[in-house]
C-alpha positions as CSV (number, residue, x, y, z in Angstrom):
1,M,106.2,96.1,100.4
2,S,102.5,95.9,101.3
3,S,99.3,94.5,99.9
4,R,97.1,97.1,101.7
5,E,95.0,99.2,99.4
6,I,95.2,102.1,101.9
7,Y,98.6,103.1,100.5
8,K,97.5,103.2,96.9
9,G,97.5,106.8,95.6
10,L,100.4,108.0,97.7
11,P,103.1,109.7,95.5
12,T,105.8,107.4,96.9
13,V,103.9,104.1,96.4
14,Y,104.2,102.0,93.3
15,P,102.2,98.9,92.3
16,I,104.1,95.7,91.9
17,N,102.0,93.5,89.6
18,P,102.0,89.8,90.2
19,T,104.2,87.8,87.8
20,Q,105.3,84.3,87.6
21,R,108.8,85.5,88.4
22,N,108.0,87.4,91.6
23,G,105.4,84.9,92.8
24,L,103.0,87.5,94.2
25,D,99.3,86.6,94.2
26,P,97.4,89.9,94.9
27,E,98.7,93.3,93.8
28,Y,101.5,94.5,96.0
29,Y,102.9,98.0,96.5
30,A,106.4,99.2,97.0
31,L,106.4,101.7,99.8
32,I,109.3,104.0,98.6
33,H,108.6,106.5,101.4
34,Q,109.8,103.7,103.9
35,I,113.0,103.0,102.0
36,Y,115.2,104.0,104.9
37,T,113.7,101.3,107.1
38,V,115.0,98.6,104.7
39,D,118.6,97.3,104.9
40,G,120.4,99.1,102.2
41,N,122.4,96.0,101.2
42,C,119.3,94.5,99.5
43,F,119.6,97.4,97.0
44,K,123.1,96.3,95.8
45,D,124.0,93.8,93.2
46,S,126.3,90.9,93.9
47,N,129.3,93.2,93.2
48,H,128.1,95.6,95.8
49,H,127.1,98.3,93.2
50,W,124.2,100.5,94.1
51,L,121.3,101.1,91.6
52,K,121.9,97.9,89.6
53,R,119.5,95.7,91.5
54,I,116.3,96.7,93.2
55,G,114.9,93.3,93.9
56,Q,112.9,91.0,91.6
57,L,110.6,93.5,90.0
58,D,109.3,94.0,86.5
59,K,111.4,96.3,84.4
60,S,108.8,99.1,84.4
61,D,108.4,98.9,88.1
62,K,112.2,98.9,88.6
63,E,112.5,102.0,86.4
64,A,109.8,103.9,88.2
65,I,111.4,103.1,91.6
66,E,114.9,104.1,90.3
67,K,113.4,107.4,89.0
68,R,111.9,108.2,92.4
69,L,115.1,107.2,94.2
70,H,117.2,109.4,91.9
71,Y,114.8,112.3,92.6
72,F,114.6,111.9,96.4
73,L,118.3,111.0,97.0
74,V,119.7,113.3,94.4
75,I,121.6,110.4,92.8
76,Q,123.7,111.1,89.7
77,D,122.9,109.0,86.6
78,N,126.4,107.5,86.3
79,P,128.1,107.7,89.7
80,N,131.8,106.9,89.3
81,S,131.9,105.4,92.8
82,D,129.5,104.5,95.6
83,W,127.1,107.4,96.0
84,F,126.8,107.0,99.8
85,S,130.6,107.0,100.2
86,Q,130.9,110.3,98.2
87,N,128.0,112.0,99.9
88,A,128.0,110.8,103.5
89,S,128.7,113.4,106.1
90,P,128.1,113.9,109.8
91,E,125.3,116.2,109.0
92,L,123.5,113.7,106.8
93,A,124.0,110.9,109.4
94,K,122.5,113.2,112.0
95,K,119.6,114.0,109.8
96,V,118.9,110.4,109.1
97,F,119.4,109.4,112.7
98,Y,116.8,111.8,114.0
99,Q,114.3,110.6,111.4
100,L,114.3,107.2,113.2
101,S,111.9,106.4,116.1
102,E,113.3,106.7,119.6
103,D,113.4,102.9,119.9
104,E,115.3,102.6,116.6
105,R,117.8,105.2,117.7
106,N,118.4,103.4,121.0
107,N,118.9,100.1,119.3
108,L,121.3,101.7,116.9
109,I,123.3,103.3,119.7
110,D,123.4,99.9,121.5
111,E,124.6,98.3,118.3
112,F,127.4,100.9,117.8
113,L,128.5,100.5,121.4
114,G,128.5,96.7,121.0
115,F,125.8,95.9,123.6
């Protein structure tokens, strides 16, 4: 999320208008193109279901983000189980891993090895 106007107009950026519920003052933007840098657990509801909760957004903002996520992640409308569990593969993990910066890759390796 960012309040910088520079991101406005990118195809993967959506405005999050201030509401009493979200407590934002200026207009903020959801940077969907940076979704892989966010801990995926914040996109699960309390029962650990994906796609049922995308933060505290207005319904129209949530629907726009869901539509973009469905498009980019090729998510089915009614997955019968966790999408990532069904679609995870060594090839996908490798592709995502090499999208990370070198520092992020090194930190991830250290975390996997328990350092």
